[in-house]
C-alpha positions in Angstrom: -34.6 14.2 -23.8 -32.4 16.7 -22.0 -29.1 18.0 -23.4 -26.0 19.5 -21.9 -24.2 18.6 -18.6 -26.8 17.4 -16.1 -26.2 17.7 -12.3 -29.2 15.8 -11.1 -32.1 13.7 -12.3 -35.3 12.1 -11.1 -35.8 8.4 -10.8 -37.7 5.8 -8.7 -36.4 4.7 -5.4 -37.7 1.2 -5.8 -40.2 -1.0 -7.7 -43.9 0.0 -8.0 -47.0 -1.5 -9.6 -50.2 -0.3 -11.4 -53.3 -2.0 -12.6 -56.1 -1.3 -15.1 -58.9 -3.5 -16.4 -61.0 -2.9 -19.5 -63.5 -5.3 -21.1 -62.0 -8.3 -19.4 -58.4 -7.4 -20.4 -56.0 -7.0 -17.4 -53.1 -4.5 -17.7 -50.6 -5.0 -14.9 -47.8 -2.4 -14.9 -44.5 -3.0 -13.2 -42.0 -0.2 -12.6 -38.3 -0.9 -11.8 -35.3 1.4 -11.3 -32.5 0.3 -13.6 -29.1 1.5 -14.6 -28.5 -0.4 -17.9 -30.3 -2.3 -20.7 -29.2 -5.8 -19.7 -30.7 -5.2 -16.2 -34.0 -4.1 -17.9 -34.0 -7.1 -20.1 -33.5 -9.4 -17.1 -36.6 -7.9 -15.4 -38.7 -8.4 -18.6 -37.6 -12.1 -18.8 -38.4 -12.6 -15.1 -41.9 -11.2 -15.7 -42.4 -13.6 -18.6 -41.6 -16.5 -16.3 -44.0 -15.1 -13.7 -46.9 -14.6 -16.2 -46.7 -17.5 -18.6 -50.3 -17.1 -19.8 -50.0 -13.3 -20.5 -50.4 -12.2 -24.1 -48.2 -9.1 -24.3 -45.2 -7.7 -22.3 -45.1 -4.1 -23.6 -42.4 -1.8 -22.2 -40.6 1.5 -22.1 -37.2 2.4 -20.8 -35.3 5.6 -20.2 -31.6 5.6 -19.2 -28.9 8.2 -18.4 -29.0 11.4 -16.5 -30.4 13.3 -19.5 -32.4 10.3 -20.7 -29.8 9.8 -23.5 -31.4 6.3 -24.2 -35.1 5.9 -24.8 -36.7 2.6 -25.8 -40.3 1.4 -26.3 -41.7 -1.9 -27.3 -45.2 -2.8 -28.4 -44.6 -6.5 -28.2 -47.1 -7.5 -30.8 -49.7 -4.8 -30.1 -50.5 -2.5 -33.0 -47.7 -0.1 -33.7 -47.6 2.9 -31.3 -50.5 1.6 -29.2 -48.5 0.4 -26.2 -44.8 1.2 -25.9 -45.2 4.9 -26.7 -48.0 5.6 -24.2 -45.9 3.9 -21.5 -42.9 5.9 -22.5 -45.0 9.0 -22.5 -45.6 8.6 -18.7 -41.9 8.5 -18.0 -41.3 11.6 -20.1 -44.2 13.4 -18.6 -42.9 12.8 -15.1 -39.3 13.5 -16.1 -38.1 10.1 -15.0 -34.9 8.3 -16.1 -33.1 5.1 -15.2 -36.6 3.6 -15.0 -38.2 0.6 -16.8 -42.0 0.1 -17.0 -43.4 -3.2 -18.3 -47.2 -3.6 -18.8 -48.3 -7.2 -18.8 -51.6 -7.8 -20.6 -53.9 -10.7 -20.2 -56.4 -10.6 -23.1 -60.0 -10.6 -22.0 -61.6 -11.8 -25.3 -62.8 -8.4 -26.5 -60.6 -6.2 -28.8 -60.2 -2.6 -27.5 -59.2 -0.9 -30.7 -56.1 1.3 -31.0 -57.6 4.2 -29.0 -58.6 1.8 -26.2 -55.2 0.2 -26.1 -53.4 3.5 -25.9 -55.6 4.6 -23.0 -55.2 1.3 -21.2 -51.4 1.2 -21.4 -51.2 4.9 -20.5 -53.5 4.5 -17.4 -51.7 1.4 -16.1 -48.3 2.9 -16.6 -49.4 6.2 -15.0 -50.7 4.3 -11.9 -47.3 2.5 -11.5 -45.5 5.9 -11.7 -48.0 7.4 -9.2 -47.3 4.5 -6.8 -43.6 4.9 -7.0 -41.4 6.9 -4.6 -39.8 9.5 -6.8 -36.3 10.8 -5.7 -33.7 13.1 -7.1 -30.1 11.9 -7.5 -27.1 14.1 -7.9 -24.0 13.5 -10.1 -20.7 14.5 -8.6 -17.2 14.8 -10.0 -14.8 13.1 -7.5 -11.7 15.1 -6.4 -8.9 13.7 -4.3 -6.4 15.8 -2.3 -3.3 14.5 -0.5 -2.5 16.7 2.5 -0.7 16.8 5.9 -2.4 15.3 8.9 -2.5 18.8 10.6 -4.6 20.2 7.8 -6.8 17.1 7.2 -9.5 17.5 10.0 -9.9 21.2 9.3 -10.3 20.6 5.6 -12.7 17.7 6.1 -14.9 19.9 8.3 -14.8 22.6 5.7 -16.0 20.2 3.0 -18.8 18.9 5.3 -19.9 22.4 6.1 -20.0 23.2 2.4 -22.6 20.5 2.0 -20.4 18.2 -0.1 -20.2 14.4 0.2 -17.0 12.8 1.5 -16.4 9.5 -0.4 -13.2 8.2 1.1 -10.4 8.8 3.5 -7.0 7.1 3.2 -4.2 7.5 5.7 -0.5 6.5 5.2 2.7 7.2 7.1 3.0 10.8 6.2 -0.1 12.1 4.4 -3.9 11.7 4.4 -6.0 11.6 1.3 -9.6 12.8 1.2 -11.9 12.1 -1.7 -15.0 14.3 -2.0 -17.6 15.2 -4.7 -18.7 18.5 -6.3 -21.6 18.6 -8.7 -20.1 18.1 -12.1 -21.2 21.2 -14.0 -18.7 23.9 -13.2 -16.9 21.6 -10.7 -13.4 23.1 -11.3 -14.6 26.6 -10.5 -16.5 25.3 -7.5 -13.4 23.6 -6.3 -11.4 26.8 -6.5 -14.1 28.6 -4.6 -14.0 26.0 -1.8 -10.2 26.3 -1.6 -10.4 30.1 -1.5 -12.9 29.9 1.4 -10.7 27.5 3.3 -7.4 29.4 2.8 -9.1 32.8 3.1 -6.7 34.0 0.4 -6.9 34.8 -3.3 -4.8 33.1 -5.9 -4.5 33.1 -9.7 -4.6 29.3 -10.2 -5.5 26.0 -8.7 -1.8 25.1 -8.6 -1.1 28.1 -6.4 -3.9 27.1 -3.9 -2.6 23.6 -3.4 1.0 24.8 -3.1 0.1 27.3 -0.4 -1.9 24.7 1.5 0.9 22.1 1.0 -1.6 19.8 -0.8 -1.4 17.6 -3.9 -4.3 17.2 -6.2 -5.1 13.7 -7.4 -6.4 13.6 -11.0 -10.1 13.2 -11.4 -10.9 9.5 -12.2 -14.6 9.1 -11.8 -18.1 10.4 -11.2 -20.5 9.2 -8.6 -24.2 9.3 -8.2 -25.9 9.9 -4.9 
């Protein structure tokens, strides 16, 4: 589990599957990108409906940019023989906001705890290997209210700086632009962007926006891209 303020994390772009068979037992692994525990629970329930004759639905879940939440479930298998090996594959590949469920059809021969650990690990690893892994960035959203004359120049500056523009609002007298800066050190980064735009040096953020005839809008949210 990571600590501190995280700017980006790795997750899966979409669902993926893995498969392993040992002594007649089938281990079918299903990987899903998720953002919360109820969503993960819904996927597990859907798999139970799709596989009514399966014996076990063992799972592991990691949530949050720093994997603040970790869950594993052996679902009737011997303790530590299923959920932990599945979770280990998520940890090893530094994935979060991901659920993996391994559906087991019992083949009539017991595998023993070492055999179970290996089977659940291999099937989960195959699902991870088949997934498209992507990085997502976390941005603090800033809004600035400005005159129309300044707006196109400032927008172009934001885009050239490689920052995402989330929204543009126009009223009778002013334009509002909402854009994102990666959340660690976002205030200092914002000051740097305004320095570059104005090509002047100031002592405070308030002086920057006063010079540029802008009004800062309080930070209200974070967004993930």
